[in-house]
N, C-alpha and C positions, 0 to 999 in steps of 0.2 A: 503494500500500500504506500509506504513512504517513498519507494523509487518512482512512483507516479505523480508526486507532488513537486511542482515547480518551485523555483527560487523565489519568485514573488509571493506565492502562497506561503512558503516557508517563513519568510520574513514577516508577513502579516500575522500568521499564527503565532510566531515566536513573541512578538510585541503583545498580542492579546494575552498569551500565556503569562508573560511577565507581569502585566497589569492585574490580571486575576489572582495570581499568586501574592502580589504585594497587597491587594485589597483584603484577601483572606488572611494574610499575617496580621494586617492592621485590625481587622474585626476580632480575630481570635485573641491576639495579645491585649487589645483594649478591653474586651469583655472579661478576660481573666483577671488582669491586674486591677481594673477599675472596681470590679465587684469585691475582689478579695480585699483591697485597700479600704474601700468604703465599710465593708464588714468589720474589719479590724477597728476602724474609727468609732463604729456604733458600740462595739464591745467596750471600748474605752469610756465612752460617754455614759454607758449604763453603769459601769463600775464607779464613775464619779457622781452618779445621781444628780445630773444637771437638770434644772427646771426646763419646762417646755418652752418657756418664752426665750430662754437662751438657746435652746435646742435648734430652733430654725436657722438662726444665722450660722451657728456652728456647723450644722449639716451641710449647709450650702458651701461653706468654706472648705469643709473636709472633702465634699464630693468634687469640688473644683480642683483641689489638690490632687486627689485620686485620679481624676480624669487626665490632668496635666502629665502625671507621672506615667499613666498607662499609654498616652499618646506619644510621649517620647520613645517609650520601649517599642510601641507598634511601628513607629517611623523607622527606628533603627533596625528592627527586625525585618520590616518590608524592604527597606533600601538594600540591606545586606543580601536578602534572598534575590531581589531584582538584579543586583550586581553579579551575583554568582551565576544566575541563570543567563543573563545577557552575555556573560563572559563565555560561558559553555556553548551558547548558540552561536556567538560570533567565531569561536574557534572551529566549530563544525563547519561553518559556511566558508570562512576565509582559508582554513587549511588546504583545500584542493586549489584554491586560487594562488596561494603562495607556492604550492608545488608546480603549478603551471609556469608561474614566473621564473622559478629555478630551473625548470626543465628547458624553457625556451632560451635562457641564458646559456645553459650548456650546449644546446643545439646550435646557437649562433657562434659558439667557440669551437665548433667543428665535430661535436659528438653526435654524428648523424643516425647512429643506431639506437639512441635514446627515445623511449616512448612514455606516454602518459597512462596511468592505470585507470580503471573504470571508476565512476563516481556514483553515489546513490542520488545525487541532484541531477535531474534530466538535463537541464541546460548546461551544466558543467560536463556532463557525460558526453553530450553531443559535441561540445567544444573539444573534448579530449579525442573523440573519434576523428573529428576534422583534422586536429593537429597531427594525429598518428597517420592518417592518409596522406597528408602533405609531406610529413618527414619521410615516409616510405617512398614517396614519388621522387623527392629531392635526393634521397640515398641512391635510388636506382639511377637518376641522372648523373649523379657524381660517379658512380661506378661505371656507367657508360662513358663518361668523359675520360676517365683513367684508362678504360680499355681502348678507347679511340686514340689516345696519345700513345699508348704502348704499341698498338697496331700500326699507327702511322710511322712510328719511329722504326718499326720492324719493316715496313714496306720501303721506307726511303733508304734504309741502311745498305740494302743490297746494291741498287743502282749507283748510289753515291760512292760506296767502297770500290765498285768496278770502275767508275769514272776516275777516281782519285788514283787508283793503282796504275791504270794505263797512263794517265798523265805524268805521274812520277816516273815511269819507265821511259816515256818519251823525253822528259826534261833531262834525265840522267843519260840519254842516248844509249840505253840498253835495247831499245827496239825502234825501228823506224816508224814514222808517222805514215803509214800506208793508207791508201784509199779505203781498204777493207776495215782497217782498225778505226779510221775516223767514222766510217759509216756505222760501225758498232757503237761508237761513243754517242753519236747523234741518236741512235735508237734508244739508248739508256736515258738520254736527256729528254727525249720525247716521252718516254715512260714516266719520268718524274713529272713532266708538264701535264700529261694526261691525268695522273694521280691527283695533282693539285686542282686541275680544273673540275674532276669528278667531286672532289671534296667540297669545292665552292658551290657547285650545283646541289649537291646533297644538303649542305648547310642552309641554302636559301629554300630549298623545297620543304625541309623539316621546320623551318622557322615561318613558313607561309609567305615568304617574300619573293617567291618565284612568279614572275608575271605570266599569266595565261591569256592567249588570245582564242577564246572559244568561238567556234563557228560550225555551221552545218557543213559536213564534207561526206563524200562518198568513201566508205570504207574499202570497197573493192578497188577503186583506183589507187588508194593509198598502199594497199597490200601489193598491187602489181608493181608499183614504183619501188617499194622495198625490195621485192623479189628480183627485180632487174639490177638494182645496185648490189645485191649480194650474190648475184650469179657469178661474179669474178672470183669469189672465195670457193666455189665448187671445183673439186678436183674430179679428174676422170675416174679415178678408183675410189672416190669418197661417196658420201651420201647424196642422194637427190632431194630436191626441194619441190614440194607440191602444195598447190592452193585448192582448198575446197570451200568456195564461197558461192551462196545462192545469188543469182542474177537480180532477183527482186528485193535485195536487202536494202531497207530504208537507210537514209543518211543518219549519221551520229553527230552528237554535239560535243566537239572535243576541239583541242588545240592541235592542229595538224603536225607541227614540228615536234611537239612533246610525244604525240601518239607514234610518230615515226621513230622517235628515239626508243620507245618502248618495245616496238616490233624489232628494231635493229639489235637491241640488247638481247631479247629472248631468242631470236632466230640466230643471232651471232653465237650465243652461248651453245645452242644446239649444234651448230656446225663445228664449234671448237671441241665439243666432247663426244662427237659421233664420228667414228672411223668409217663405218659402212652402213648401209640401210637407207632409210627414208626420213626426211622431215616433213611433216604435214602441218599446214597452217589451216585451221578449219574455223569457219565463222557461222554461228547460229544465233537466233534471237529468241527473246521472250517478250512479255508484254512491255517491258520498260528498257531493256538493254540489249545490246549486241555482245555476244560472248565469243571471244577469240581464244582458240586453244592451239598452242604450239607444242606438238608431240614429236619426239625423236626416238630413236633406237640406240642411244649412245650408252655411256657409262652407268648412268643411273645414280641414285643417291640412296644411302643407307637410311633405314627408318630412324635411327637415332640422331641422324643429321638433319632431317627434314625440318624440325622447329627452328633451325639455325640458318636456313637457306637465305633469308632476306636480311640477315645481320651484316653490318660493315665488316669488310675485309674477311668475310667467312669463305673458306674453301675447304672441302673435304681433303683428307690426306692424300687420297688417290689422285684427285685432280691437281693438288699442289706439286706432285712429283712429276706429272706428265704434261701439264698445261700451266704455265705460270705467266703468260703474257698479259693476263687481265689485271686490273687494279683491285679486284675484290669488292668493288662498290657498285657493279652494274645492277645487281638484283635489288639492292637497297634503294638505288635511284629509281628503278622501275616501279617498285612498290609505292613509293611516295608519289611518283608521276600519275599512277593509276588512281591513288586515292585523292589526289588534288582535283582530278577531273570527275570525281564522284563515283568511281568504280571500286571494285574489289579484285584481289588477285589471290590465287592459291596454287599449290603444287601438289602432284601425285607422282611418285617415283618408285621404281624397284631397281635394286642394285643389279647391274649387268643386263638389264632389259630395256630401260629408257626412262625418260621423264615426260611428264605432260604439265605444262604451265597453262593455266586458264585465267583470263581477266575480263572484266566487264567494261562496257563503255555505254553511256546513256544515249538513248535515241533522241532525235530531235522531237520537240513537243508536238509538232504537226504530224509526226508519223506514229505517235503512240496508239492512235485509235484505228490504224490501218492493219 
């Protein structure tokens, strides 16, 4: 019952309780002391055998004295009881507030794992839950920030070490600056440049500062354009690329450049990790979205790795050893670009069989009823 009473009600009832207890003490002490005192005075008068004419004024004076004494004791008792009760109620209410203040100070000093306990006061309990959710979110952000810095340092270390090593060899004249060597250095520099550009793009996308130019476009035309651009990456002994799109597919409401980047990332990934077989880009629609599926017959992803596919710098151990030309940010960027355009993306994969990435794009408003 107490857990459902709010702070305002608790304060009101505590003040009422203090008032009633003070009045009770006043009445009880007043009655006991005044009657006892007056009774003792009457006994003394009887013993002194005072005349009735004198008795009236003496009774009034004695009763006034007894009343004043009882009033003093009543006030002292009531005030003492009120102070003790008020102190107890104040401690009950302010103790969780003091704990919140101390906890927030520790949190501000960097103890991000600290949490607030539950409280019997609903308002303070809701405040504690909100603080704990905020603390958990900030702790996760800090953890991701540290992981990002560590991953970024790891990704930059290899190309920078390679560039420095070759340049030192050239300066010391231990190796000649051949065209092949310079071309290799240029590739490493471009790799670093591509990593920085991908990080900048991902940072803007996650912060919501990436500008989108939404318009109604034909998804079939965009897929044909992407297919033609990627055809140069197809090898004679490698996988084939096939499109499966209905001719009557309605237009979608997207940013064409960002959507092309999504398709290039997904199809490019499929080409990178598929030695032989077929890559199929299939498009279907429901009442509100066009669903694009990019399926391959490549390396596949282990079940334990699926939850990490869209993380920054993530690569499975198998893909790291065989294909290291990517920055590890492509799928993270792809996920954010899909979400910024109002869609969702998911992946289904089996190790050694292939992967299937599926994402949605919103149809234009005019085509929703078609």
